[in-house]
Each structure stands twice: as C-alpha cells, then as structure tokens.
N, C-alpha and C positions, 0 to 999 in steps of 0.2 A: 900265479896263476900265467897260462900259456900268453902269447905274442895276439893282440888280435890287427884284423884290419879293419880299420873304416870303410864303409861302404859307398860307392859311388857316388856321386852328386846328383843324379836320379833318383836313388835309393834314398838319401838322406831328405829330398825334399817329399819323398812320398811319405816321409815322415815326420816332415815337421810342423802341419799342422795339429799331430799327435801331441805335442811339444816333446818328445821322446829323440834320442837319436842310438840307431841300432850299431853295436860293434857284433862283429864275428870273428872266429879263428877261420884257416885257410880252409881245412877239410869244411868247415860247415857254409861257406858262401853262398853257393848257388842253392842248397838247403832252404837257408834263408831268407832269402831274397824277398819271397813271394809273403814275408812275414808283414811285409810293411805296408804291401797294399790289402791288406785286412786290417791292420791294428786301428781301432777306433773306438771310440768313446759311447756306451750303453746310454741312451736316452734315459736318466732315469731325474726326476723331480726332486728325490728327497738327498742327491748324493751328499751335498753338505753333511749332512745327519750319518751317514755310512759310517760305519765299525767293523764290519769282516765280511767276506766273502767266501762262499763254500760252492763247487761245483759236484754234483752229482748224476751218476746215469737213471735216467727215469726211462718210462716202458718196461717192455714184457724183452727177456734176454736177446732175445731172435732181434728187435728191433731199437735196440737204445739209443735213447736222443740225449743231450746234457741239459740239465738245468742248473742254473745260477740260482742261490739261497744268496741274500743279502740281510743283512744285520741295520738297523736302525735304533736310536736312542732315542728315546720319547719324552716329551718335556716333564711329564706327568710322572715321571719314573720308568722303569721296564725296559725290553730291549725288543722291539718287533723285528722279529723272522718272515719273510716275501719271499717267493717264488717268482722267477721271468723266465720267460725263454732269449737264450741268448742269440739268439739271431732271426730272422725272418722278421714282419710286422710287427713293430711296438703294441703291448697286450698289457690290461690293466695287472700290477704284481697280484698274485696269487696269497693273499696271507695265509702262515703256517702257523706260529705258534707268539706267546708273550713271553720271553724268561727274563731272570733279575739283569737290573744294569750293570752292566760291563761284567756277565758273565764272560765265561770260557765256554766254547757251543760247539758242536759237530753234529753232522748229520749223516744220513744214509740212507738207501729204498728198506722198503716195508711190506710186507703183505697188504696192512690197511692202509697205504700212501706213504709218508716219509716219517722219520722216526728220526727224533729231535733228542739230543743229550746235550746237558747244562750243566755249570755248578753253580751250587747256591753258599754265595758265603757266611760264615757264623762268627762271631766275638773267637773261639778257640776252636773250633773245627769247622769244616767246609763238606759238604755233600754232593752227591752226584745225582742227577734225576734224568728220565725218560718220560718225553711222551713221543704218543704219534699226533702229527697234524690235525686240526680240525674235530681233536676228540677231548675230553675233558676230564681234566686228571692228569697225574702225572705217576711215576712212580721210583722209588727208589734204587740208584746202581748199586749202592754200596748198604744194603738194607742188614747183610750180614756182618758187616763191619763198620760199627755206628759212628764208634771215635777215629776221627784222622784229619788229616789235611790232605783232600785230594783235588789239583790240579791236569792243567794242560788235559781234559778229559777227548779221548778221539774213539770212534769208531774204528776196527780196522778194515782197513779197506779190500774191495775183492772178493768181501765171503758171500758166498750164494746165498744163503738164507737167516731170516730174522729169527732171533733175537741174534744179535752180531757180537760177535766179545768185544769188550771194552777196554782202551787203557788208559792210564793215569801215570801222574807224578806225583807219588807220594811223597812228604814232607814229615819228618821226625826222626829227633835224637840229633839232631843238626845235619844229616843228608837228606838227597833222595835217592827215592829207587823208582824202577818202572813195574807197574804192578797192573794184572790183567782180572780182571770181573769177566769168568765162563757163565756163559747162558743156564739156566735151568729148566727143567722138562714145561715147568710151569710159567714160563715165558718171565719169568724175571731173571735176576742176577745172582750168583753165588759167592763164596766168599773169596775175598781176592788170594793172589796168588802171586808172591813176589818172583819177576823173572831175572834171571841171576846171565847178566848182557854185561859185558866189559865197559864200565865206566871208566873211562881216564878223564874224571871230570867232574866237575859238578852237573847233573845233569837237568834241562830247565824245560825241553818237551822233544817229544819223539811221533814217528809216525809207526805203525807196523804194518804192510800188506800182504795180501796174496802173492804168493811169488815162485811157479810152479810146484812142486808139492811140498813146496815148505813155506816161509816167510824171508822177509825182507825187514829188517829194522834199520830207521833214519831217526839220530840221534842230535840233538842240539846240546854240545855244552860249553858252559860257559865262560868267556873271556875276559880277563881284568879289563877294566876299564869301564867309561862309562856310560851308559846307554841312549835311548834316544825317546820321544814323546811317542807312544803308538798313532797320536793321531794331535791334531788342535785344540786346544781348550784344559781349559784349570782342574777338570777330573780325570786328564790324560794319564794313563799307566806306562811308567816305563818297561821297553824293550830293552833286554840285555844283551849285546854283540856273544857270538857264539860261534863252536866250531862246529861242522857238521861230521859227525861221524857215523859209517853203515855197515852193517855185518848181517849175513844170511842168517836166518833161522831156521831148524828141520823144524819136522812136521809137531813136536813135543816144547817146541819154540826153547831149543836148547841150538848155542850159538855157533856156526860150524863155519870154519877158514877163519883168515883174518880180519879185522875191519882196517876199512878206506875212508876215504876224502873226498867226496864227489867235486869240493872246489878246494885243495892244497892251499895253506896261508890266506884263507877269503873269510874276512870275519864275515858273519851275514847275523839278519835280528828277526825274519820268519822265514817259513819255509813250506812247502805243500812238497810231495811226493806222487806218481803214480806209476802204474805197470801196465805195459803192453804187451801181452804174452810173456814172449822172455825179458825182455824191454824194461827198462827203467828210465822215468822222466821226471827230475827233480829243479821247483823250480824255489829260488829263495830272494829275499829282498837285502841291497848291501847299501852302503854309505852314497854309492854313486848310482843304483836305479836299482836293477836288477839281473841275477844270474839265473839260465835252463840249464839243467848238463841233461845231455839224454844218449842213450843209450840202445842200439837195438836186442843184445843177449849180453850176460856177465862177461863175458871174455873181450867185450869189443871196448876200445877207447873212444869217451864219451866224447861228444860235441859238444863244445860249452858256446854259450852265445849271451852277450851282457846288453842290457839295455840299458842307455843314460839317460838320465833324468836330473833338469835342475830342481824340480822339488821331491819330496819322497814318496816313493812307494812302499806299499804295504798290503799285508793279508795280501798274500799271493795264491794261487789257486790252482791247479789239473790235474785233469781230466783226462785220459785216452778213451775212445770211442770208436772201433775198428780201427782204421790205421791212422788216425786224426789225433793230434794234441792239443787238448781247447786250454787255452790258458787265461786267466783273470787276473787283474791288480788294481790294487788301489791307488790313484795318484790324489797325493795333497790333501790325505783325509783330514777331515774337523774343519777345513777352511770354506770360505763362500762358492770359489772354483776347482772344488772337490768335484772329481772325474773317476768312473768305473771303466776301467780300459778291458777291452776281447781282443782275443785272434785266437786263429788257428794253424798250427802248422803240421807237417807229416808227421808221422811217428818215423822214428830211423829203421831202417830196412833190418832183418834179424840177418 
C-alpha cells in the first residue's frame, strides 16, 4: 500500500468522537479533510442487532437520493430489513422484508418499490429468492436451475430497469464460479449462465456494475490464513481474508483488458463498489479498519484513503449520487456499543 500521512491534530480531534483515526495519502489530503467533519453515527436503537448494510438510490432518475437499508437479527429467527434516510431529521425505520436468519442479501430500486434478493439455505442445496418490499410472497431466482449451491447473491448495480440481472457465486465440483441469472419477459429469471472471467484463485464474492458501454467486475479471491467473525456472538459466520481483483467486461460480459488490484498487497474482508460516470469507488474492510479507493476515470491513479479503527468494521456500503460518494460501515457489530457510521465525500473529478 502507498505511504500514508496522518492528518493534523485538529483533523484527528474532529473524528475522535467517532472512535476512528483517518489517514490519507498525499494526493488525497485536502479532498478527504472534510470527511472528518461529517463522519457520524446514525441514531438507530437496534444497532447491536445489525448484521448488514446496503445503500441504494431512491426517487426518480432526475432526483435520486440515498436510502440506507439495515438488516437486524430477530430473537424468534429471521432477519428484518428496514430502510432509513441516512441524512436529515431522524425518522422511524420503514419495514421492508423479513428474510431467513443469516441470509446473504442485496437490494435494488424497482418499479414497485424496492426489490430484495436473498439466499435460502438447505441441507444439500441453496436457493435464491426475490421479492418486492411490502408485497406478499417471493419468487425463486434459480427456478430453472433447481439444484445447486448459490451464495453471495447481488444485483448488478446501475442497471436502469427491473428485473435487474442477478449474479451469484455457485459452488460445485470443488470449485466456485461466477454465474449470471438474466431476467425474462415474464418478470422472472432465466437459466444461469457461467461467466468466463479470469479467476486467479478461489472466488468468494463478486460485484458487477454498469460502467460505460459495458461493466466492471470486482472479485474477492480467498487468501490463505484464518478469517475473523463477521460480528460478535455464537452464531457469527467466519469471513475469510481475500484479495480484490478488477476487470472490465464488455456489453456481452466478456473480459476486456488486464486484471488489476485496487489495493495491491492488502488483504480485505468485505467490500462494496460503485461507479459515478467513468469513475470507480471501492470501499473495503481490513484488519485495521477500512480503505476507500476512488478514481475519476479508468486511466486515473486512484486516491486511497484509510479509516483506522480500534474495533472491527464490517458491512461496507458505497453509493454515488451526483458528484457525492455516500459511505456506510458497521462498527463493532454484535457488541452492545455497535454503531452504524455514515459519511459523504466528494466524488473524484473525472
């Protein structure tokens, strides 16, 4: 990783109340100084039960605004997903859906509201289902592929219409592969398609984002060594450390060009990614906190900013709205003093 410069004492004091130490490289020092002034915990009564975060753009295409989706574990089983406004006066959370306990999940704007995608575990197979928030019932994503183990489900970010294509990491035959479930005219999903992408290791997670005329693929590949619990508690799953690889895909979702790493030599645990025009933003959690890589276009050297934390950070989320990057992360998940932390930073100039 590139050399870091710790911000001056007034800047450090500005983030001390949030329990984080912010470090930045020389190129990004001025751009990231304002981050300290806006970093703040979200008032959320059930913060100790929070297991995951997502940021989506709500509203119409001309006036989008961020919505923060929060998943919490319930005492009677299941996981409750609610939506809140990340800024402005506090408002009661809006209930969206209840999904299986410990399910992997994602969300995207839809014509009927918000579409929720989640996994359903089984003894030998696992399914993917989707539903519109607030509407009864759900539909199976893998309806044409009934047998399989499908994990890490995600909607493709930036697709303009619903149903949005779904990606998943499929396990079978001792290996993991990235698969795509394309939408069909009836509003459901078709048979899976294996995506031929360069896998230089065991695939753990992946995000596909609309990027120009094609797509950007960000992959997490497993690294050897122990993982860490995703949160405090006896039923917490272990998150393996991994390496992030990126590659551009064309409109047919075939690789174009070479693979590159946004954080060379840096193991990460979880990540999220977003695009703003030709720009890219990737937020990932690491052993000492979190790192943000942001570039205004594909040919620009990214600015890398590190958030140092004495307690584990998890479930990173990033969303670009206009020329602003909205960031969210969960601090000390599962602990009595857990917090949802939010901030906004300027998107890098193209």
